[in-house]
C-alpha positions in Angstrom: 10.4 177.3 46.3 9.3 177.8 42.7 10.8 181.0 41.3 13.7 180.9 43.8 17.2 181.5 42.4 20.2 179.4 43.8 23.7 180.7 43.6 22.5 183.5 41.3 22.4 180.9 38.6 19.8 178.1 39.0 16.1 179.1 38.8 13.5 176.7 40.2 10.7 176.4 37.6 8.4 173.7 38.9 8.3 170.7 41.1 8.6 167.4 39.2 9.2 164.7 41.8 9.8 163.8 45.5 11.8 161.0 47.2 12.6 159.9 50.7 15.0 162.7 51.4 14.6 165.3 48.8 12.3 167.1 46.3 13.2 167.5 42.7 12.6 170.6 40.6 12.9 171.4 37.0 15.3 174.3 36.9 17.1 176.6 34.5 20.8 177.2 34.5 21.0 180.8 33.4 24.8 180.7 32.9 24.7 177.9 30.4 21.1 178.5 29.3 19.9 174.9 29.7 17.3 173.0 31.7 18.5 171.0 34.7 17.0 168.9 37.5 17.6 170.3 41.0 17.4 168.0 43.9 16.8 169.8 47.3 17.0 168.2 50.7 13.7 168.4 52.6 13.5 171.0 55.4 13.0 168.3 58.1 16.4 166.8 57.2 18.5 169.9 57.3 18.7 169.9 61.1 20.2 166.4 61.2 24.0 166.5 60.6 24.0 162.8 59.6 21.5 163.4 56.8 23.5 166.4 55.6 26.7 164.4 55.5 24.9 161.6 53.7 23.4 164.0 51.2 26.9 165.4 50.4 28.4 162.0 50.3 25.8 161.0 47.7 26.7 164.0 45.5 30.4 163.4 45.8 30.0 159.7 45.0 27.7 160.2 42.0 29.7 163.1 40.6 32.6 160.6 40.1 30.5 158.6 37.7 30.7 159.5 34.0 28.8 157.1 31.7 26.2 157.4 28.8 23.8 155.3 30.9 24.1 157.3 34.1 22.4 160.7 34.8 25.2 163.3 35.1 25.8 165.4 38.3 26.7 169.0 37.4 27.0 170.8 40.7 26.4 170.6 44.4 26.0 173.5 46.8 24.4 175.1 49.8 22.5 178.4 50.1 21.5 179.2 53.7 19.7 176.1 54.9 19.0 174.9 51.4 21.2 172.0 50.3 21.0 171.1 46.6 22.4 169.0 43.8 22.2 170.0 40.1 21.7 167.1 37.7 21.1 166.4 34.0 17.5 166.9 33.1 16.2 163.9 31.1 13.1 164.8 29.1 11.3 161.4 28.9 9.4 158.6 30.6 10.6 156.3 33.3 10.6 152.5 32.9 7.6 152.1 35.3 5.5 154.3 33.1 6.7 152.5 30.0 5.8 149.0 31.4 2.3 150.3 32.5 1.6 151.6 29.0 3.0 148.6 27.1 2.4 145.7 29.5 4.8 142.8 29.0 7.8 143.6 26.9 9.3 141.3 24.2 12.3 139.4 25.5 14.8 141.1 23.3 13.5 144.6 24.2 13.6 143.8 27.9 17.1 142.4 27.6 18.3 145.5 25.7 17.0 147.7 28.5 18.5 145.5 31.2 21.8 145.5 29.4 22.1 149.2 29.5 21.3 149.2 33.2 23.9 146.5 33.8 26.5 148.6 31.9 25.7 151.5 34.3 26.2 149.2 37.3 29.5 147.9 36.0 30.8 151.5 35.8 29.3 152.4 39.3 30.6 149.3 41.1 34.0 149.8 39.6 34.1 153.2 41.2 33.0 151.7 44.5 29.4 153.1 44.3 26.4 151.0 45.2 23.0 152.3 44.0 20.8 150.5 46.6 17.6 151.7 45.1 17.5 150.2 41.6 13.8 150.3 40.5 11.9 151.2 37.3 11.1 154.7 38.6 14.8 155.4 38.5 15.3 154.2 35.0 14.7 157.0 32.5 14.5 157.1 28.7 15.9 160.0 26.7 13.9 161.1 23.6 16.1 158.9 21.4 15.5 155.9 23.5 18.7 155.7 25.5 18.5 154.3 29.0 19.8 156.3 32.0 20.0 155.2 35.6 19.0 158.2 37.8 18.8 159.2 41.4 21.7 157.7 43.3 19.6 159.1 46.2 20.8 156.6 48.8 24.0 155.6 47.2 27.0 155.2 49.4 30.7 154.6 48.6 31.5 151.0 49.3 33.7 151.8 52.2 32.2 149.7 54.9 29.5 152.2 55.9 26.5 150.4 57.4 22.8 151.2 57.3 20.4 152.1 60.0 17.0 150.6 60.3 15.5 153.8 58.9 17.7 153.6 55.9 16.2 150.2 55.0 12.8 151.8 54.0 14.1 154.4 51.7 14.1 152.3 48.6 11.1 150.6 47.0 10.2 147.4 48.8 9.1 145.6 45.7 12.7 145.6 44.4 14.5 145.0 47.7 17.0 142.2 48.0 16.5 139.7 50.8 19.5 141.1 52.7 18.0 144.6 52.5 14.6 143.3 53.7 16.3 141.8 56.7 17.8 145.2 57.5 21.3 144.1 56.6 24.0 145.9 54.6 23.4 146.3 50.9 26.2 145.3 48.6 26.9 145.1 44.9 24.9 141.8 44.8 21.8 143.8 46.1 21.8 145.9 42.9 22.0 142.7 40.8 19.0 141.2 42.6 17.0 144.4 42.0 17.9 144.4 38.3 16.7 140.8 38.2 13.4 141.9 39.7 13.1 144.6 37.0 13.8 142.1 34.3 11.2 139.8 35.8 8.6 142.6 35.8 9.5 143.6 32.2 8.8 140.2 30.7 5.9 139.1 33.0 4.2 142.5 33.5 4.1 142.2 37.3 6.4 142.3 40.3 7.4 138.9 41.8 6.0 139.7 45.2 3.1 141.9 46.5 1.2 142.2 49.8 -1.0 144.2 52.0 2.0 146.1 53.6 5.6 146.9 52.8 6.7 144.5 55.6 4.7 141.6 54.2 6.3 142.2 50.8 9.8 142.4 52.3 9.3 139.1 54.1 8.2 137.4 50.9 11.6 138.4 49.4 13.2 136.6 52.3 11.0 133.5 52.7 9.0 132.7 49.6 10.0 131.2 46.3 9.2 133.3 43.2 6.8 132.0 40.6 9.0 131.1 37.6 8.6 133.7 34.8 7.5 131.1 32.2 4.5 130.1 34.4 3.2 133.7 33.8 4.3 134.1 30.2 5.0 131.0 28.1 6.7 133.1 25.4 9.7 133.8 27.7 12.7 131.9 26.4 14.0 129.3 28.9 17.6 130.7 28.7 16.3 134.2 29.7 14.3 132.6 32.6 17.5 131.0 33.9 19.3 134.4 33.8 16.4 136.0 35.9 16.3 133.1 38.4 20.1 133.3 38.9 20.0 137.1 39.5 17.2 136.6 42.1 18.8 133.9 44.2 18.1 134.5 47.9 21.7 134.1 48.9 24.1 136.8 47.4 26.7 134.2 46.9 24.4 132.2 44.6 23.8 135.2 42.3 26.1 136.5 39.6 29.7 137.1 40.8 29.5 140.8 39.7 27.7 143.2 37.3 30.2 142.3 34.5 29.2 138.6 34.7 25.5 139.6 34.5 26.2 141.9 31.6 28.1 139.2 29.7 25.1 136.8 30.0 22.7 139.5 28.7 25.0 140.2 25.7 25.3 136.4 25.0 21.5 136.0 25.1 21.1 139.0 22.7 23.6 137.6 20.2 23.0 133.8 20.5 19.5 133.5 22.0 21.0 131.4 24.7 22.2 131.7 28.3 25.6 130.7 29.5 24.4 130.8 33.1 23.5 127.8 35.2 22.3 128.6 38.7 25.2 128.2 41.2 23.3 125.7 43.3 22.5 123.5 40.3 25.4 121.1 39.8 25.5 118.7 36.8 28.0 115.8 36.8 28.2 114.5 33.2 30.7 111.8 34.2 28.2 110.1 36.6 26.9 106.7 35.5 24.0 104.9 37.2 24.4 101.1 37.5 21.2 99.1 38.1 21.6 95.7 39.8 20.3 92.7 37.9 18.3 91.5 40.9 16.4 94.8 41.0 15.7 94.6 37.3 14.3 91.1 37.7 12.1 92.2 40.6 10.7 95.0 38.5 9.6 92.5 35.8 7.8 90.5 38.5 6.0 93.6 39.8 4.9 94.6 36.3 2.4 91.6 36.3 0.5 93.0 39.3 -1.8 95.1 37.1 -3.3 92.0 35.5 -4.8 90.9 38.8 -8.6 91.4 39.1 -8.6 93.6 42.2 -5.9 96.0 40.9 -8.1 98.3 38.6 -10.9 98.9 41.3 -8.2 99.7 43.8 -6.6 102.1 41.3 -10.0 103.9 40.8 -10.5 104.3 44.6 -7.0 105.7 45.0 -7.5 108.1 42.2 -10.8 109.4 43.6 -9.2 109.8 47.0 -6.5 111.9 45.5 -9.0 114.1 43.7 -11.0 114.6 46.9 -7.9 115.5 48.9 -6.7 117.9 46.2 -10.2 119.6 46.1 -10.3 119.9 49.9 -6.8 121.5 50.0 -7.7 123.9 47.2 -10.9 124.9 48.8 -9.2 125.3 52.2 -6.5 127.5 50.7 -9.1 129.6 49.0 -11.1 130.1 52.2 -8.0 131.0 54.1 -7.0 133.7 51.7 -8.0 137.0 53.3 -10.4 139.4 51.7 -9.5 142.9 50.9 -11.5 146.0 49.7 -10.9 147.3 46.3 -9.7 150.9 46.9 -11.2 153.9 45.1 -8.5 154.9 42.6 -10.8 156.6 40.1 -9.5 159.8 38.6 -6.1 159.2 40.2 -2.8 159.3 38.2 -1.8 155.7 37.3 1.3 155.8 39.6 -0.8 156.7 42.6 -3.5 154.2 41.7 -1.0 151.3 41.4 0.6 152.2 44.7 -2.7 151.9 46.5 -3.6 148.7 44.7 -0.2 147.2 45.7 -0.7 148.3 49.3 -4.0 146.5 49.3 -2.3 143.3 48.0 -4.0 143.5 44.6 -2.6 143.0 41.1 -3.8 145.1 38.1 -4.1 145.0 34.4 -4.9 147.8 31.9 -8.1 146.9 30.2 -8.3 149.7 27.7 -7.5 153.4 27.2 -10.3 155.7 26.0 -10.7 159.4 25.3 -12.3 161.4 28.2 -12.9 165.2 28.2 -12.9 165.3 32.1 -10.3 162.9 33.4 -6.7 164.0 32.6 -4.6 161.8 30.3 -3.0 158.9 32.1 -5.5 158.9 35.0 -7.9 156.1 35.9 -11.4 156.4 34.6 -12.9 153.2 35.9 -12.0 150.2 38.1 -13.4 146.7 37.7 -14.5 145.3 40.2 -15.9 148.6 41.4 -14.4 150.3 44.5 -15.6 149.0 47.8 -16.1 145.4 46.6 -14.5 142.6 48.7 -12.1 140.4 46.7 -9.5 137.8 47.6 -6.0 139.1 48.3 -3.8 138.7 45.2 -6.8 139.2 42.8 -6.4 141.1 39.6 -8.4 144.3 39.0 -8.9 145.9 35.6 -8.2 149.6 35.0 -9.6 151.8 32.3 -7.3 154.7 31.6 -7.9 158.1 30.1 -6.3 159.1 26.8 -7.2 162.7 27.6 -9.6 164.7 25.5 -10.1 164.0 21.8 -8.9 167.6 21.3 -6.8 170.1 23.1 -6.6 173.8 23.0 -3.4 175.3 21.6 -1.4 176.9 24.3 0.1 180.4 24.3 3.7 180.0 23.3 4.5 183.7 22.7 7.5 185.1 24.5 8.6 181.6 25.4 12.0 180.1 24.6 12.3 177.1 22.4 13.0 174.7 25.3 10.0 176.0 27.3 7.8 175.6 24.2 9.0 172.0 23.8 8.1 171.1 27.4 4.6 172.7 27.1 3.9 170.9 23.8 5.1 167.6 25.2 2.6 167.8 28.1 -0.2 168.4 25.6 1.1 165.7 23.2 1.6 168.3 20.4 4.4 168.6 17.9 6.3 171.8 17.1 7.8 173.2 13.8 10.3 175.9 14.3 10.9 178.8 11.9 13.6 181.3 12.6 13.3 184.8 11.3 14.9 188.2 11.9 12.7 190.5 14.1 13.9 193.9 15.3 11.1 194.1 17.9 11.6 190.8 19.7 14.7 189.6 21.7 16.7 186.8 20.1 15.5 183.3 21.0 11.9 184.4 21.9 8.8 183.1 20.1 7.0 186.0 18.5 4.3 184.2 16.4 2.5 180.9 16.3 0.1 179.2 13.9 -2.6 178.4 15.0 -3.0 181.0 17.6 -3.8 180.3 21.3 -7.2 178.7 22.0 -7.7 176.7 18.8 -9.0 173.1 19.0 -6.5 170.5 17.7 -6.1 166.8 18.0 -3.3 165.3 20.1 -0.3 164.8 17.9 -1.1 167.8 15.7 1.6 170.3 14.8 2.0 174.0 15.8 4.3 176.3 13.7 6.2 178.7 15.9 8.4 181.6 14.7 11.5 182.2 16.8 13.3 185.6 16.7 16.9 185.8 15.5 17.0 189.4 16.6 17.3 192.4 14.2 18.8 192.0 10.8 22.5 192.6 10.7 23.8 195.8 9.1 27.3 197.5 8.8 28.0 200.0 11.5 29.2 203.4 10.4 32.8 204.6 11.0 32.4 207.0 14.0 36.0 208.1 14.2 36.3 211.9 14.2 32.7 212.5 15.2 31.9 214.2 18.5 30.7 212.1 21.4 27.2 213.5 21.1 27.0 212.7 17.3 28.2 209.1 17.9 25.7 208.5 20.7 22.9 209.9 18.6 23.8 207.6 15.7 23.8 204.6 18.0 20.4 205.4 19.5 18.9 206.0 16.1 20.1 202.6 14.9 19.0 200.6 18.0 22.5 200.1 19.3 23.7 200.5 22.9 26.7 202.2 24.4 28.4 199.6 26.7 31.5 201.5 27.7 33.1 205.0 27.0 36.6 205.7 28.1 38.9 208.7 27.4 42.5 208.6 26.2 45.0 211.3 25.4 45.5 211.9 21.7 46.3 214.6 19.1 42.7 214.6 18.0 40.4 217.3 19.3 39.0 216.7 22.8 35.6 215.1 22.8 35.9 213.3 19.4 35.8 209.6 18.8 39.3 208.1 18.2 38.3 204.3 18.3 35.2 202.1 18.4 34.5 198.4 18.9 33.2 196.8 16.7 35.0 198.8 14.1 33.3 200.7 11.3 32.1 198.5 8.5 31.5 195.4 10.9 28.1 193.8 10.9 26.0 194.4 14.0 22.4 193.7 15.1 20.0 196.0 16.8 20.4 195.8 20.5 24.1 195.1 20.3 26.5 197.0 22.5 29.3 199.2 21.2 32.4 200.6 23.0 33.7 204.1 22.3 37.1 205.7 23.0 36.9 209.5 23.2 39.9 211.8 22.9 40.7 214.0 26.0 43.1 216.1 23.9 46.9 216.3 24.1 48.5 215.7 27.5 50.2 218.3 29.6 53.7 217.5 28.3 52.6 218.1 24.7 51.1 221.5 25.7 54.4 222.6 27.4 56.4 221.7 24.4 54.2 223.9 22.1 54.4 227.1 24.3 58.2 227.8 23.7 57.6 227.6 20.0 54.9 230.3 20.1 57.3 232.6 22.1 60.1 232.1 19.5 57.7 233.1 16.7 56.7 236.3 18.5 60.4 237.2 18.9 
């Protein structure tokens, strides 16, 4: 598919992602001269009319949304058997990558990100659109740090459409709501649950549920209680924990009423450091007063003397030891019953792929360190601890050592590239660019014609390359070509690097074959390579010639 042109406008440059139904390509819109993301339905889906209708419904639903925190949809079309959607291209990381690099996020930063996601959901839900696949991989950061919710890849208008069993596995199971895990219909509250999971992951550094298979993870969403966030990270403010727990209630009716309510609590926490939310199933009656009967109070005083009896302390010691033995037995039994799993070999894999394998095996992970490596690409796993093949208990944590890439990189060849293409190449190599624009008669406008240092030099990541971008030839005033013959005018244009775009003839009193008009006009500034229109005289018309003949006869008489 790379290199293919769609609608004589969109060129596919490279594959950058893949989802349940579609592949995503970096593309160029040649009409507007900008990079775009192009989502193309997979070949195996094109023969299924249901999938085609669903694909188009997605585009129509998402195209209705216009919000700073939502990725824009530019176009939707079909060429032969290829169905595609053209979207805004966001040049930046996704939230999953950001969490893996940073680990736990500070509470205020996590809430700021969640707030922008909530603002996007408020807009989408108001338009009747449910995302159904809210997860960190679909949360993108622009270069200036703005959050954008991407890939309404399984979004449906909230019109009562139901889901099939196969639909239920399209999204990521770690962010499923309990109703999605049961195979039920996803609603607006499902998006709020998923956002709660994302907020949980941002402040704790891990997802609330993991397991050996997607089904086991899904069932945990339905059946198991989550570990409160503060048990994993004591620095999480209690008000923020209450917000997370409310969003992740098992029953949709116990969650936030809507995305707007969720957003308001996040804003309140940002501004006040407190939460307005109290879980819906937690009722407090401030009016209630407890009355203790006098007889019961008297009995308690009598019972308080028991500890003074000689047999009481030995009995207390025996009971205490019994409790300790029972607790030890239960702990040992639970440890023995936890199944063992094999640490998978994820060395040299990209971090995303490595984490997916670890999560499938029911293991948690932490990033131990990042070091330079001249062989393993940046962001890939260098080493796993414990080593691959070892047996460990399910739910154990493994440590990953990641590559920072080589201590140096070779400068790429940026000549004949556009500014945008150069930026993408430099970003992949973690290099900075400094652009200088100059007139150059030999190179097309917008193309890079020089770089310092040249290709193949060793530089450190973060170093700067200076590139020179052509502004085309230096402007000069075009001569006045009126009265010149067509041949003289064309010769002048060729000698000065100008092109003839259009020549047309018109009747005039000027001699036939001479220039009577030009565009741009004489004296206007033009650049080499620019096109010029000429109007050539075809001489006087037939009527003018007939009027002249009688005059000649009268003179002869």
